[in-house]
C-alpha positions as CSV (number, residue, x, y, z in Angstrom):
1,X,-27.6,-80.4,7.0
2,X,-29.6,-80.7,3.6
3,X,-31.4,-77.5,2.4
4,X,-35.2,-77.6,2.6
5,X,-36.9,-78.5,-0.8
6,X,-39.7,-76.1,-1.9
7,X,-42.6,-77.5,-3.9
8,X,-44.3,-74.9,-6.0
9,X,-43.9,-72.3,-3.4
10,X,-46.5,-74.1,-1.3
11,X,-44.7,-76.8,0.7
12,X,-41.4,-77.1,2.3
13,X,-39.8,-80.7,2.5
14,X,-37.1,-81.4,5.2
15,X,-34.7,-84.1,3.9
16,X,-33.3,-84.3,7.5
17,X,-36.5,-85.4,8.9
18,X,-37.6,-88.9,7.5
19,X,-40.8,-90.4,8.7
20,X,-40.1,-94.3,8.2
21,X,-43.4,-95.2,9.8
22,X,-45.1,-93.7,6.6
23,X,-42.7,-95.3,4.1
24,X,-44.2,-96.9,1.1
25,X,-42.5,-99.7,-1.0
26,X,-41.5,-97.2,-3.7
27,X,-41.4,-93.9,-1.8
28,X,-39.5,-92.6,1.2
29,X,-41.4,-90.4,3.6
30,X,-40.2,-87.1,5.0
31,X,-41.8,-84.3,7.2
32,X,-43.3,-81.4,5.2
33,X,-44.8,-78.1,6.1
34,X,-47.2,-75.8,4.2
35,X,-46.0,-72.2,3.4
36,X,-49.4,-70.4,3.2
37,X,-52.5,-72.6,3.3
38,X,-53.8,-74.0,6.6
39,X,-53.0,-77.7,6.7
40,X,-52.4,-80.1,9.3
41,X,-49.0,-82.0,9.5
42,X,-47.8,-83.1,6.0
43,X,-46.1,-86.1,4.8
44,X,-44.0,-85.8,1.5
45,X,-43.3,-89.0,-0.5
46,X,-40.0,-88.8,-2.5
47,X,-40.7,-91.4,-5.2
48,X,-38.4,-93.9,-6.8
49,X,-37.0,-92.7,-10.1
50,X,-37.4,-96.1,-11.7
51,X,-41.0,-96.4,-10.9
52,X,-43.6,-94.5,-12.9
53,X,-46.0,-92.7,-10.7
54,X,-49.6,-92.0,-11.6
55,X,-49.3,-88.7,-13.2
56,X,-52.5,-88.7,-15.1
57,X,-54.6,-89.0,-12.0
58,X,-52.9,-86.3,-9.8
59,X,-55.3,-83.6,-10.8
60,X,-58.6,-85.6,-10.3
61,X,-57.3,-86.7,-7.0
62,X,-56.3,-83.2,-5.9
63,X,-59.9,-82.0,-5.4
64,X,-61.0,-84.8,-3.1
65,X,-61.4,-83.7,0.4
66,X,-63.1,-86.7,2.1
67,X,-61.5,-88.0,5.3
68,X,-61.8,-91.5,3.9
69,X,-58.5,-91.1,1.9
70,X,-55.3,-89.3,2.6
71,X,-55.8,-85.8,1.3
72,X,-53.6,-84.8,-1.6
73,X,-52.0,-81.3,-1.3
74,X,-49.2,-80.7,-3.9
75,X,-46.6,-82.4,-6.1
76,X,-43.5,-81.4,-8.2
77,X,-40.2,-82.6,-9.5
78,X,-37.5,-81.2,-7.3
79,X,-33.8,-81.4,-6.7
80,X,-33.4,-84.0,-4.0
81,X,-29.9,-83.4,-2.6
82,X,-29.5,-86.8,-0.8
83,X,-29.8,-88.5,-4.1
84,X,-28.0,-85.9,-6.0
85,X,-30.5,-85.7,-8.7
86,X,-34.2,-84.5,-9.4
87,X,-37.1,-86.7,-8.2
88,X,-40.9,-86.6,-8.1
89,X,-42.3,-85.5,-4.6
90,X,-45.9,-85.9,-3.8
91,X,-47.3,-84.2,-0.7
92,X,-50.3,-85.4,1.5
93,X,-51.7,-84.4,4.7
94,X,-50.5,-86.9,7.3
95,X,-53.1,-89.3,9.0
96,X,-53.3,-88.4,12.7
97,X,-53.6,-91.9,14.1
98,X,-50.7,-93.6,12.0
99,X,-50.9,-97.0,10.3
100,X,-53.2,-99.8,10.9
101,X,-50.6,-102.2,10.1
102,X,-47.1,-101.7,9.1
103,X,-46.6,-105.1,7.1
104,X,-49.0,-107.6,5.5
105,X,-47.8,-110.2,8.0
106,X,-48.6,-108.1,11.0
107,X,-51.2,-109.3,13.6
108,X,-53.2,-106.5,15.0
109,X,-56.4,-106.6,17.5
110,X,-59.5,-107.7,15.6
111,X,-62.2,-105.0,15.1
112,X,-65.7,-105.5,15.8
113,X,-68.3,-105.6,13.0
114,X,-69.9,-102.4,14.0
115,X,-66.6,-100.5,14.3
116,X,-65.7,-101.9,10.8
117,X,-68.9,-100.9,9.1
118,X,-69.0,-97.3,10.7
119,X,-65.4,-96.6,10.8
120,X,-64.2,-98.1,7.5
121,X,-66.7,-99.7,5.1
122,X,-69.1,-96.5,5.1
123,X,-66.4,-94.0,4.5
124,X,-64.4,-96.2,2.0
125,X,-67.5,-96.7,-0.2
126,X,-68.0,-93.0,-0.3
127,X,-64.6,-92.3,-1.4
128,X,-64.7,-95.2,-4.0
129,X,-67.9,-93.7,-5.2
130,X,-66.2,-90.3,-5.7
131,X,-63.1,-91.9,-7.4
132,X,-65.3,-94.0,-9.7
133,X,-67.2,-90.8,-10.9
134,X,-63.9,-89.3,-11.8
135,X,-62.8,-92.4,-13.6
136,X,-60.0,-93.1,-11.2
137,X,-59.4,-96.7,-9.7
138,X,-57.5,-96.7,-6.3
139,X,-55.8,-99.9,-6.9
140,X,-53.6,-99.6,-3.9
141,X,-56.2,-100.9,-1.1
142,X,-54.3,-103.4,1.1
143,X,-53.9,-103.7,4.8
144,X,-50.4,-102.2,5.0
145,X,-51.9,-98.9,3.2
146,X,-54.7,-98.4,5.7
147,X,-54.3,-95.4,8.3
148,X,-56.3,-94.2,11.2
149,X,-57.9,-90.8,10.3
150,X,-58.1,-89.8,14.0
151,X,-56.0,-90.0,17.1
152,X,-58.8,-92.0,18.8
153,X,-58.4,-94.6,15.9
154,X,-62.1,-95.0,15.3
155,X,-62.1,-94.3,11.7
156,X,-59.8,-96.0,9.1
157,X,-58.6,-94.3,5.8
158,X,-57.2,-95.4,2.6
159,X,-53.6,-94.4,1.9
160,X,-51.7,-93.1,-1.2
161,X,-52.5,-94.4,-4.7
162,X,-50.4,-92.2,-6.8
163,X,-46.7,-93.0,-6.0
164,X,-46.7,-96.3,-8.1
165,X,-48.4,-98.2,-10.8
166,X,-51.9,-99.6,-10.0
167,X,-51.7,-102.9,-8.1
168,X,-48.0,-103.1,-8.1
169,X,-47.6,-103.7,-4.3
170,X,-50.7,-105.4,-3.6
171,X,-50.1,-109.1,-2.6
172,X,-51.9,-111.8,-4.4
173,X,-54.4,-112.2,-1.7
174,X,-55.5,-108.7,-2.0
175,X,-56.1,-109.0,-5.9
176,X,-58.8,-110.6,-7.9
177,X,-57.8,-113.7,-9.7
178,X,-57.4,-111.9,-12.9
179,X,-55.0,-109.3,-11.3
180,X,-53.2,-111.9,-9.2
181,X,-52.2,-114.1,-12.4
182,X,-50.5,-111.1,-13.9
183,X,-46.9,-109.8,-13.0
184,X,-47.3,-107.3,-10.4
185,X,-45.8,-104.7,-12.5
186,X,-48.1,-105.7,-15.5
187,X,-51.6,-105.5,-13.8
188,X,-52.9,-102.6,-15.6
189,X,-55.3,-99.9,-14.5
190,X,-58.1,-102.1,-13.5
191,X,-61.3,-100.5,-12.2
192,X,-63.8,-100.0,-9.4
193,X,-64.7,-103.9,-9.3
194,X,-61.0,-104.6,-8.4
195,X,-61.2,-102.0,-5.6
196,X,-64.2,-103.4,-4.2
197,X,-62.6,-106.9,-4.2
198,X,-59.7,-105.5,-2.3
199,X,-61.8,-103.5,0.2
200,X,-63.4,-107.0,0.9
201,X,-60.0,-108.5,1.7
202,X,-59.2,-105.5,4.0
203,X,-62.6,-106.2,5.9
204,X,-61.4,-109.8,6.4
205,X,-58.0,-108.5,7.6
206,X,-59.6,-106.2,10.2
207,X,-62.1,-108.8,11.3
208,X,-59.5,-111.4,11.9
209,X,-56.7,-109.2,12.9
210,X,-54.3,-110.9,10.6
211,X,-53.6,-112.0,7.0
212,X,-55.6,-115.4,6.7
213,X,-53.2,-116.8,4.1
214,X,-50.0,-115.4,5.3
215,X,-48.2,-118.9,5.1
216,X,-49.1,-119.4,1.4
217,X,-47.2,-118.2,-1.6
218,X,-48.8,-116.3,-4.4
219,X,-49.1,-119.5,-6.7
220,X,-50.9,-121.5,-4.0
221,X,-53.2,-118.6,-3.2
222,X,-54.1,-118.4,-6.8
223,X,-54.6,-122.2,-7.0
224,X,-56.9,-122.2,-4.1
225,X,-58.9,-119.3,-5.2
226,X,-59.4,-121.3,-8.5
227,X,-60.4,-124.4,-6.8
228,X,-62.4,-123.2,-3.8
229,X,-63.4,-119.6,-4.6
230,X,-61.9,-116.3,-2.9
231,X,-64.5,-116.3,-0.1
232,X,-63.8,-119.9,0.9
233,X,-60.0,-119.4,0.7
234,X,-59.8,-116.1,2.6
235,X,-62.2,-117.1,5.4
236,X,-61.4,-120.9,5.8
237,X,-61.7,-121.8,9.5
238,X,-63.0,-118.3,10.5
239,X,-66.1,-117.6,12.5
240,X,-67.9,-114.7,10.6
241,X,-71.3,-113.4,11.6
242,X,-74.1,-113.8,9.1
243,X,-74.3,-110.1,8.4
244,X,-70.8,-109.7,7.5
245,X,-70.6,-113.0,5.7
246,X,-73.4,-111.6,3.4
247,X,-71.1,-108.5,2.6
248,X,-68.0,-110.5,2.3
249,X,-69.6,-112.9,-0.2
250,X,-70.8,-110.0,-2.3
251,X,-67.4,-108.3,-2.4
252,X,-65.2,-111.4,-2.9
253,X,-67.1,-112.9,-5.8
254,X,-64.6,-114.1,-8.4
255,X,-67.1,-113.3,-11.2
256,X,-66.9,-109.6,-11.7
257,X,-70.4,-109.5,-13.0
258,X,-71.8,-110.9,-9.7
259,X,-69.5,-108.8,-7.4
260,X,-71.4,-106.3,-5.5
261,X,-71.3,-102.8,-6.8
262,X,-70.9,-99.5,-4.8
263,X,-74.6,-99.1,-4.9
264,X,-75.4,-102.6,-3.5
265,X,-72.8,-102.0,-0.6
266,X,-74.6,-98.7,0.1
267,X,-78.0,-100.4,0.1
268,X,-76.6,-103.0,2.8
269,X,-75.0,-100.2,4.9
270,X,-78.6,-98.7,4.8
271,X,-80.2,-102.0,6.4
272,X,-81.3,-103.7,3.1
273,X,-80.5,-107.2,3.2
274,X,-79.1,-108.7,0.0
275,X,-78.5,-112.4,-1.0
276,X,-75.3,-112.7,-2.9
277,X,-75.1,-115.6,-5.3
278,X,-73.1,-118.6,-4.1
279,X,-69.7,-118.8,-5.7
280,X,-69.9,-120.3,-9.0
281,X,-66.5,-122.5,-9.5
282,X,-65.3,-123.5,-12.8
283,X,-66.9,-126.7,-14.2
284,X,-64.8,-129.6,-13.6
285,X,-64.0,-132.0,-16.5
286,X,-64.9,-135.7,-16.3
287,X,-61.2,-136.5,-15.8
288,X,-58.2,-134.2,-15.0
289,X,-55.2,-133.5,-17.3
290,X,-51.8,-133.7,-16.2
291,X,-49.5,-130.6,-16.4
292,X,-46.1,-130.1,-14.8
293,X,-46.7,-133.1,-12.8
294,X,-50.0,-132.1,-11.3
295,X,-53.5,-132.9,-12.2
296,X,-55.8,-130.0,-13.2
297,X,-59.6,-130.4,-13.6
298,X,-60.9,-127.0,-14.9
299,X,-60.1,-124.5,-17.7
300,X,-58.8,-121.7,-15.4
301,X,-56.5,-124.2,-13.6
302,X,-55.2,-125.5,-17.0
303,X,-54.5,-122.2,-18.4
304,X,-52.8,-121.1,-15.3
305,X,-50.5,-124.2,-15.2
306,X,-49.8,-123.9,-19.0
307,X,-48.9,-120.3,-18.5
308,X,-46.7,-121.3,-15.4
309,X,-45.0,-124.5,-16.9
310,X,-44.1,-122.9,-20.2
311,X,-41.2,-125.4,-20.9
312,X,-43.5,-128.3,-21.1
313,X,-46.6,-126.5,-22.2
314,X,-45.8,-127.0,-25.9
315,X,-45.9,-130.8,-25.6
316,X,-49.3,-130.6,-23.6
317,X,-51.0,-128.3,-26.2
318,X,-49.8,-130.4,-29.2
319,X,-50.5,-133.7,-27.7
320,X,-53.6,-135.9,-28.4
321,X,-54.5,-136.1,-24.7
322,X,-55.2,-132.2,-24.5
323,X,-57.5,-132.5,-27.5
324,X,-59.3,-135.4,-26.1
325,X,-59.7,-133.6,-22.7
326,X,-61.2,-130.5,-24.4
327,X,-63.5,-132.4,-26.7
328,X,-64.5,-135.4,-24.5
329,X,-64.0,-134.6,-20.7
330,X,-64.7,-130.8,-20.4
331,X,-68.1,-130.6,-22.0
332,X,-68.0,-126.9,-22.4
333,X,-69.1,-125.7,-26.0
334,X,-67.8,-122.2,-25.4
335,X,-64.4,-123.0,-24.6
336,X,-64.2,-125.5,-27.5
337,X,-65.5,-122.6,-29.7
338,X,-62.8,-120.3,-28.4
339,X,-60.1,-122.9,-29.0
340,X,-61.3,-123.7,-32.6
341,X,-61.3,-119.9,-33.2
342,X,-57.7,-119.2,-32.0
343,X,-56.0,-122.6,-32.6
344,X,-58.0,-124.4,-35.3
345,X,-58.3,-128.2,-35.3
346,X,-56.1,-130.7,-33.7
347,X,-54.4,-131.5,-36.9
348,X,-53.6,-127.9,-37.5
349,X,-51.9,-127.6,-34.2
350,X,-49.9,-130.7,-34.7
351,X,-48.7,-129.6,-38.2
352,X,-47.7,-126.0,-37.0
353,X,-43.9,-125.5,-37.2
354,X,-41.9,-125.9,-33.9
355,X,-41.2,-122.0,-34.0
356,X,-44.8,-121.6,-33.6
357,X,-45.1,-123.4,-30.4
358,X,-44.9,-120.3,-28.0
359,X,-47.7,-118.6,-29.8
360,X,-49.9,-121.9,-29.6
361,X,-49.5,-121.9,-25.9
362,X,-50.4,-118.3,-25.4
363,X,-53.5,-118.7,-27.7
364,X,-54.6,-121.8,-25.9
365,X,-54.4,-120.0,-22.6
366,X,-56.4,-117.1,-24.0
367,X,-59.0,-119.5,-25.3
368,X,-59.2,-121.4,-22.0
369,X,-59.5,-118.3,-19.8
370,X,-60.3,-115.1,-21.9
371,X,-60.6,-112.9,-18.8
372,X,-57.0,-113.9,-17.6
373,X,-53.9,-111.7,-18.6
374,X,-52.2,-112.7,-21.8
375,X,-49.5,-115.2,-21.0
376,X,-46.5,-115.5,-23.2
377,X,-43.0,-117.1,-22.5
378,X,-43.6,-116.8,-19.0
379,X,-44.7,-113.2,-19.1
380,X,-48.2,-112.5,-17.9
381,X,-49.7,-109.1,-18.5
382,X,-52.8,-107.2,-19.0
383,X,-52.6,-105.1,-22.0
384,X,-52.6,-101.7,-20.2
385,X,-50.0,-103.0,-17.9
386,X,-47.2,-103.8,-20.4
387,X,-45.7,-100.1,-20.4
388,X,-45.4,-100.1,-16.7
389,X,-43.7,-103.5,-16.5
390,X,-41.3,-102.2,-19.2
391,X,-40.5,-98.9,-17.4
392,X,-39.9,-100.6,-14.1
393,X,-37.5,-103.0,-15.3
394,X,-36.0,-101.6,-18.5
395,X,-32.5,-102.2,-17.4
396,X,-33.1,-106.1,-17.4
397,X,-32.3,-107.8,-20.7
398,X,-34.9,-110.6,-19.8
399,X,-37.7,-108.0,-19.4
400,X,-36.8,-106.1,-22.5
401,X,-36.9,-109.5,-24.4
402,X,-40.2,-110.6,-22.9
403,X,-41.8,-107.4,-23.9
404,X,-40.4,-107.6,-27.3
405,X,-41.7,-111.1,-27.7
406,X,-45.2,-110.0,-26.3
407,X,-45.4,-107.2,-29.0
408,X,-44.2,-109.2,-31.9
409,X,-46.6,-112.0,-31.0
410,X,-49.6,-109.5,-32.0
411,X,-52.0,-111.1,-29.4
412,X,-54.0,-108.1,-28.5
413,X,-56.5,-108.2,-31.3
414,X,-57.2,-111.9,-30.7
415,X,-57.5,-111.4,-26.8
416,X,-60.0,-108.6,-27.5
417,X,-62.0,-110.6,-29.9
418,X,-62.5,-113.2,-27.1
419,X,-63.9,-110.8,-24.5
420,X,-67.4,-110.9,-23.6
421,X,-67.6,-107.2,-23.2
422,X,-65.0,-104.8,-25.0
423,X,-63.6,-102.2,-22.9
424,X,-63.6,-98.8,-25.0
425,X,-60.5,-97.5,-23.4
426,X,-58.4,-100.4,-24.8
427,X,-59.4,-99.7,-28.3
428,X,-56.6,-96.9,-28.4
429,X,-54.3,-99.2,-27.0
430,X,-55.1,-101.9,-29.6
431,X,-54.2,-99.5,-32.3
432,X,-50.9,-98.7,-30.8
433,X,-50.0,-102.3,-30.2
434,X,-50.8,-102.9,-33.9
435,X,-48.1,-100.3,-34.8
436,X,-45.5,-101.2,-32.3
437,X,-44.0,-104.2,-34.1
438,X,-42.8,-101.9,-37.0
439,X,-41.3,-99.4,-34.6
440,X,-39.7,-102.1,-32.4
441,X,-38.1,-104.1,-35.3
442,X,-36.2,-101.1,-36.7
443,X,-32.6,-100.8,-35.4
444,X,-31.8,-97.0,-35.8
445,X,-32.0,-94.5,-33.1
446,X,-35.6,-93.3,-32.6
447,X,-36.9,-96.9,-32.8
448,X,-36.4,-100.0,-31.0
449,X,-37.3,-101.0,-27.6
450,X,-36.4,-97.5,-26.4
451,X,-39.1,-95.9,-28.6
452,X,-41.7,-98.7,-27.3
453,X,-40.7,-97.5,-23.7
454,X,-42.0,-94.0,-24.4
455,X,-44.9,-94.9,-26.6
456,X,-46.4,-97.0,-24.0
457,X,-45.7,-94.6,-21.1
458,X,-46.9,-90.9,-21.6
459,X,-45.3,-89.6,-18.5
460,X,-42.1,-91.8,-18.0
461,X,-38.8,-89.8,-17.9
462,X,-36.1,-89.9,-20.5
463,X,-33.7,-92.7,-19.4
464,X,-30.6,-91.3,-21.4
465,X,-27.5,-91.6,-19.1
466,X,-27.0,-88.0,-20.1
467,X,-30.0,-86.5,-18.6
468,X,-31.6,-89.3,-16.6
469,X,-30.6,-87.6,-13.2
470,X,-32.7,-84.5,-14.4
471,X,-35.9,-86.4,-14.7
472,X,-37.1,-84.9,-18.0
473,X,-40.7,-85.9,-18.8
474,X,-41.8,-83.3,-21.2
475,X,-40.3,-82.5,-24.6
476,X,-40.3,-78.7,-23.5
477,X,-37.7,-79.8,-20.8
478,X,-35.4,-81.6,-23.3
479,X,-33.2,-78.8,-24.7
480,X,-32.8,-76.9,-21.1
481,X,-31.6,-80.2,-19.7
482,X,-28.9,-80.6,-22.2
483,X,-28.0,-77.1,-21.7
484,X,-27.4,-77.9,-18.1
485,X,-25.3,-80.9,-19.0
486,X,-23.3,-78.8,-21.5
487,X,-22.7,-76.1,-18.8
488,X,-20.9,-78.8,-16.7
489,X,-18.1,-78.9,-19.1
490,X,-18.3,-82.7,-19.4
491,X,-18.6,-82.8,-23.2
492,X,-16.7,-86.1,-23.7
493,X,-19.6,-87.5,-25.5
494,X,-22.5,-86.2,-27.8
495,X,-25.9,-84.7,-26.8
496,X,-27.7,-87.4,-28.4
497,X,-28.4,-91.0,-27.9
498,X,-31.0,-93.7,-28.6
499,X,-33.0,-92.6,-25.6
500,X,-33.1,-89.0,-26.5
501,X,-33.9,-89.6,-30.0
502,X,-36.8,-92.0,-29.0
503,X,-38.1,-89.6,-26.4
504,X,-38.1,-86.7,-28.8
505,X,-40.0,-88.5,-31.5
506,X,-42.5,-90.0,-29.2
507,X,-43.3,-87.0,-27.1
508,X,-43.7,-84.3,-29.9
509,X,-45.8,-84.5,-33.0
510,X,-43.4,-81.7,-34.3
511,X,-40.6,-84.3,-34.5
512,X,-41.5,-87.1,-36.8
513,X,-39.3,-89.8,-38.2
514,X,-37.6,-87.7,-40.9
515,X,-35.5,-86.2,-38.1
516,X,-34.4,-89.6,-36.5
517,X,-33.7,-91.7,-39.6
518,X,-30.5,-89.6,-40.5
519,X,-29.1,-90.6,-37.0
520,X,-29.0,-94.3,-38.2
521,X,-26.6,-93.5,-41.0
522,X,-23.4,-95.4,-41.6
523,X,-21.3,-92.4,-40.5
524,X,-22.2,-92.7,-36.8
525,X,-18.8,-91.5,-35.8
526,X,-18.5,-88.4,-38.1
527,X,-20.1,-85.0,-38.7
528,X,-23.1,-86.3,-40.6
529,X,-24.5,-87.9,-37.3
530,X,-23.6,-84.7,-35.3
531,X,-25.4,-82.6,-37.9
532,X,-28.4,-84.8,-37.8
533,X,-28.6,-84.5,-33.9
534,X,-28.3,-80.6,-34.3
535,X,-31.0,-80.6,-36.8
536,X,-33.4,-82.7,-34.4
537,X,-32.6,-80.6,-31.3
538,X,-33.0,-77.3,-33.2
539,X,-36.4,-78.4,-34.2
540,X,-37.2,-79.1,-30.6
541,X,-35.7,-75.8,-29.4
542,X,-37.9,-73.8,-32.0
543,X,-41.1,-76.0,-31.5
544,X,-41.0,-75.8,-27.6
545,X,-39.7,-72.2,-27.6
546,X,-37.4,-73.4,-24.8
547,X,-35.1,-70.4,-25.0
548,X,-31.2,-70.0,-25.8
549,X,-28.8,-72.7,-25.2
550,X,-25.3,-71.2,-25.5
551,X,-23.5,-74.0,-23.9
552,X,-25.2,-76.7,-26.0
553,X,-24.4,-74.7,-29.1
554,X,-20.7,-74.5,-28.0
555,X,-20.9,-78.3,-27.6
556,X,-22.0,-78.8,-31.2
557,X,-19.3,-76.2,-32.3
558,X,-16.6,-78.5,-30.6
559,X,-18.1,-81.5,-32.5
560,X,-18.2,-80.0,-35.7
561,X,-14.7,-78.5,-35.8
562,X,-13.7,-81.1,-38.3
563,X,-16.3,-80.0,-40.8
564,X,-15.2,-76.5,-40.6
565,X,-11.5,-77.6,-41.0
566,X,-12.5,-79.5,-44.1
567,X,-13.1,-76.1,-45.9
568,X,-10.1,-75.5,-48.3
569,X,-10.7,-71.9,-48.9
570,X,-9.1,-70.2,-46.1
571,X,-11.1,-67.0,-46.4
572,X,-14.2,-69.0,-46.6
573,X,-13.0,-71.0,-43.7
574,X,-12.3,-68.0,-41.5
575,X,-15.6,-66.2,-42.6
576,X,-17.4,-69.5,-41.6
577,X,-15.9,-69.6,-38.3
578,X,-16.9,-66.1,-37.7
579,X,-20.5,-66.9,-38.5
580,X,-20.4,-70.0,-36.2
581,X,-18.9,-68.0,-33.4
582,X,-21.9,-65.3,-33.6
583,X,-24.5,-68.1,-33.9
584,X,-23.1,-70.1,-31.0
585,X,-23.3,-66.9,-28.8
586,X,-27.0,-66.5,-29.5
587,X,-27.8,-70.1,-28.1
588,X,-30.2,-70.5,-31.2
589,X,-29.4,-74.1,-32.6
590,X,-31.3,-73.4,-35.7
591,X,-28.8,-70.5,-36.5
592,X,-26.0,-73.2,-36.3
593,X,-27.9,-75.8,-38.3
594,X,-28.3,-73.2,-41.1
595,X,-24.5,-72.7,-41.3
596,X,-23.5,-76.4,-40.9
597,X,-26.3,-77.6,-43.1
598,X,-25.6,-75.0,-46.0
599,X,-24.8,-77.7,-48.6
600,X,-24.3,-74.9,-51.2
601,X,-21.4,-73.3,-49.2
602,X,-19.8,-76.8,-49.1
603,X,-20.4,-77.3,-52.8
604,X,-19.0,-74.1,-53.8
605,X,-15.8,-74.8,-51.7
606,X,-15.5,-78.2,-53.2
607,X,-16.1,-76.8,-56.6
608,X,-13.3,-74.2,-56.1
609,X,-11.2,-76.9,-54.7
610,X,-11.6,-78.9,-57.8
611,X,-11.0,-76.1,-60.0
612,X,-7.8,-75.3,-58.1
613,X,-6.7,-78.9,-58.3
614,X,-7.3,-79.0,-62.0
615,X,-5.4,-75.8,-62.5
616,X,-2.7,-77.1,-60.3
617,X,-2.4,-80.1,-62.4
618,X,-2.5,-78.1,-65.6
619,X,0.3,-75.9,-64.5
620,X,2.2,-78.8,-63.4
621,X,1.9,-80.2,-66.8
622,X,3.2,-77.2,-68.3
623,X,6.1,-76.9,-66.0
624,X,7.1,-80.5,-66.8
625,X,6.8,-79.6,-70.5
626,X,9.0,-76.5,-70.1
627,X,11.5,-78.4,-68.1
628,X,11.7,-81.1,-70.8
629,X,12.1,-78.5,-73.5
630,X,15.0,-76.8,-71.4
631,X,16.7,-80.0,-71.0
632,X,16.4,-80.8,-74.8
633,X,17.8,-77.1,-75.6
634,X,21.0,-77.7,-73.5
635,X,21.7,-80.9,-75.3
636,X,21.1,-79.3,-78.6
637,X,23.4,-76.5,-77.8
638,X,26.0,-78.9,-76.8
639,X,25.8,-80.9,-80.2
640,X,25.7,-77.7,-82.3
641,X,28.8,-76.4,-80.4
642,X,30.6,-79.5,-81.2
643,X,29.5,-79.3,-84.8
644,X,30.4,-75.5,-85.0
645,X,33.9,-76.2,-83.4
646,X,34.6,-79.1,-85.7
647,X,33.7,-77.0,-88.7
648,X,35.6,-74.0,-87.5
649,X,38.6,-76.1,-86.7
650,X,38.3,-77.5,-90.3
651,X,38.1,-74.3,-91.9
652,X,41.1,-72.8,-89.8
653,X,43.0,-75.9,-90.5
654,X,42.4,-75.4,-94.2
655,X,43.3,-71.9,-94.2
656,X,46.6,-72.9,-92.3
657,X,47.4,-75.5,-94.6
658,X,46.9,-73.3,-97.6
659,X,49.1,-70.5,-96.2
660,X,51.9,-73.0,-95.5
661,X,51.7,-74.3,-98.9
662,X,51.8,-70.8,-100.6
663,X,54.8,-69.9,-98.4
664,X,56.7,-73.0,-99.8
665,X,55.8,-72.2,-103.2
666,X,57.2,-68.9,-103.0
């Protein structure tokens, strides 16, 4: 039996009581109870660690109390025993009436026009107005995320919008053309106009009691919306009363400028009858163009086909038939102007190097359909959706490569120049994308695709295998997390890797690139690399005031033993070991860094060692000279002895001979 999880002393979540009827695609539901406040039944969503939740929208959503959307209660990152890790947990009041539909393919009892207007459209428009005022799109309006707000099932409310990136779980039929064309993970934030379109789709679902295009795949849905318009695609063969037809035509307009606003829907609810403009389909060319074995008659269809048939798109864009189709069959001066702006004339396209083909295709798609996502090498993304796509599938090599190619293509500025209305919120993103290629193409720790991940996602947690399970999202949590890892006694590696370095420099203005560049030195296996890691983490500890980390300090002491053992002066080494021990006990990494980083101490030791070596060599030479001299003295003594003996024997012999002669003479 798992222990209950407490969220900020306000809510208790019971891991032993799942609520599968409330599960979301990226979050599991569990029963929760409030500790102090008066709330009804609660449901806690335990999020998938891989999926970035909408952290920046939590506080604005917290203050909404309308019964038109599930009321948000509390959130926190907590230790979740069943998963043996920390995970984000978001708590809502549980809708009393349960789900309207458990899956997109479900068939339910159709609702009457009056019930839909009173019980769904009216409250939904109110909450969308409130969200819009706070600058928050819902972006999760779909049939399987609708709930009954009462046990009598008279009022329908919107479900959660925070547990996953905007639009991620919306099927293609619930999304506008521009959003449906993008990868689900790369649809970007979107806005109120996208929510109003999704609201219209849900109205169709409630009217018919089913998904009207359940038998179609996303590609075919997009093609039909382009060719026939969304209203015709989603209501084909259905009998819809005139008053609801008016509402649906207004909400399902494929031209965002003509789509009804919140104010227009409110006027319609109040009884004022408006006349939506008939769907304006893209102009057809005089003759179709063949792409991927199929004929295409308008620019949106051609752009979509080029992006989808990437392997043959290069031949099409470079071909004479494409140029003739643009200039003779299409008869659209604006499109031709865009093509000339981003591609140049046909001769320039044909003469471009083969390596430029992918960029030519991307530019052609942008020129033909500026409102669509940027398509490059099979990856279709809105600018503000690239970060979420990378975070969701960072472990996949192909996704990392697609994002890298997208960034290196430098398409964002060109795409923005083609927009009829520039979104001010994208200006900052444009400046970031302009800097990303330089960051991406540096190979050292603190750079590369890991740094891009954290630059594009302000709240994604650090993906380092060392601390990923601790779900660290803020720089203030980094050193305490590493301290917990160090306390586990598993110190087989080092407290630094590419993710930690990238996370630190992306999350803190106090950790600039001067602190990560030394990590990319050639001595990655030695103490220089460890010292660079210590310097970086010491900086983080000081700047964030995250408190002592004695276990982490001890980890660094173990890693730096070779540096201490490298000291030649035994007295100095012993004194240094004592200083290190005292510094490690404090848990202050800067104290250790000051000791290990004291280059003067090592220089003094080296200088002393050099002098000792020189003195040793000098003494050795003197000993050798004395040895030679001693050897020479023995030899000289022998020779001198022999000479003295010879002389002595000669003298003695002479004296003896003289004595004998004298004796004979006498």
